[in-house]
N, C-alpha and C positions, 0 to 999 in steps of 0.2 A: 583529430587526436583522440585516441581511445581514452575512456574513462579509466581512472585509477581506482574507482570504488570497487569493493568486492561484489561479486555476483552471487545471487541466491536462486535456486531452482524451487519453484513451488508447484505442486500438483493440486489442481482444483477440481471439484465435482463439477460436471457440466452445468448444473443449475447455478452454482456459485459464480462460475466463469461468465455465464450469460448475464447474471445480475450485475456483476462488477463491470463488464463491458458496457452495458447499457448506462449505468451510472456514470462511468467515464465519458461516455459519448454525450450524455445530457449536460455534463459540466465542460464539455469541449476540452477534455484532457486525454492523455494517453492512459491505457490501463496501468502501465508501469508508474506513471506519475501519480495516479489515484492511490495505488497500493502503497507507494512511498509515503504519501501524505497520511493515510490511515495508520500506517506503522509508526510514523513519527508522533502522531496524536496519541496512540496507545502507549508508547514509551514514556512520553511526557506524563500521562495520567498515572502510570505505574510509578514514576519517580516521585510525583507529588504525594502519593499515598504512602510511600516509605519514609517520607520525611517526618520528624516529630511535630 
């Protein structure tokens, strides 16, 4: 069953792509999963900073 989550296209510099792919491989994750985790953390940090 296809995911109902929205999709986003991201264009990466080759160096960034290589770095993220290696990072994902080191953690036995897919590149998509790693990027999702990084984005979730960034959003949480941003939300925490906006609260009084």
